[in-house]
C-alpha positions as CSV (number, residue, x, y, z in Angstrom):
1,X,0.0,0.0,0.0
2,X,1.3,3.4,-0.9
3,X,1.9,5.8,2.0
4,X,3.0,9.3,2.4
5,X,6.3,8.0,3.6
6,X,6.9,6.2,0.4
7,X,6.1,9.3,-1.6
8,X,8.4,11.4,0.6
9,X,11.3,8.9,0.1
10,X,10.9,9.3,-3.6
11,X,10.6,13.1,-3.5
12,X,14.0,13.4,-1.6
13,X,15.7,12.0,-4.7
14,X,14.2,14.7,-7.1
15,X,17.0,16.9,-8.4
16,X,17.0,20.4,-7.0
17,X,16.5,22.0,-10.4
18,X,13.2,20.1,-10.8
19,X,11.7,21.0,-7.4
20,X,9.7,24.0,-8.8
21,X,8.1,21.7,-11.4
22,X,7.3,19.1,-8.7
23,X,5.8,21.8,-6.5
24,X,3.6,23.0,-9.4
25,X,2.5,19.4,-10.2
26,X,1.6,18.7,-6.5
27,X,-0.2,22.0,-6.3
28,X,-2.2,21.1,-9.4
29,X,-3.5,17.9,-7.8
30,X,-5.1,19.7,-4.8
31,X,-8.9,20.3,-5.1
32,X,-9.8,23.7,-6.3
33,X,-10.9,25.9,-3.4
34,X,-13.9,28.2,-3.7
35,X,-13.1,31.8,-4.4
36,X,-12.0,33.0,-0.9
37,X,-12.9,36.6,-1.9
38,X,-16.6,35.6,-2.1
39,X,-16.5,34.1,1.4
40,X,-14.6,37.2,2.7
41,X,-17.2,39.5,1.3
42,X,-20.0,37.5,2.9
43,X,-18.2,37.6,6.3
44,X,-17.4,41.3,6.1
45,X,-21.0,42.1,5.2
46,X,-21.8,41.5,8.9
47,X,-19.2,44.0,10.1
48,X,-20.8,46.7,12.2
49,X,-24.0,44.8,12.4
50,X,-24.3,45.4,16.2
51,X,-23.1,49.0,16.1
52,X,-26.6,50.4,16.8
53,X,-27.2,48.1,19.8
54,X,-26.7,49.5,23.3
55,X,-24.1,47.9,25.6
56,X,-26.6,46.2,27.8
57,X,-28.4,44.6,24.9
58,X,-25.2,43.5,23.3
59,X,-23.9,42.0,26.5
60,X,-27.2,40.1,27.0
61,X,-27.0,38.9,23.4
62,X,-23.4,37.6,23.9
63,X,-24.2,35.9,27.2
64,X,-27.3,34.2,25.6
65,X,-25.3,33.1,22.6
66,X,-22.6,31.6,24.9
67,X,-25.2,29.8,27.0
68,X,-26.8,28.4,23.9
69,X,-23.5,27.1,22.6
70,X,-22.7,25.4,25.9
71,X,-26.1,23.8,25.9
72,X,-25.8,22.6,22.3
73,X,-22.2,21.6,22.1
74,X,-20.9,20.7,25.6
75,X,-23.1,17.7,26.2
76,X,-22.5,14.0,26.4
77,X,-23.9,12.1,23.4
78,X,-24.9,8.5,24.1
79,X,-24.0,6.0,21.5
């Protein structure tokens, strides 16, 4: 069975003048990621969303969100 160690052993024998070519080839095998600019724009669209909320309401919101997360994700799941 082929493992990463087998591949690394082969790679160490690649001549230095071919490393750039090897890097480009390996990079071409990776799955194409979604355009990160789109994700960045979606995330940044929320910036300043709480700016019109007073401090008490914002604190209440943050505390409620933390409590909800603890309730949802910090629990034992029986198998």
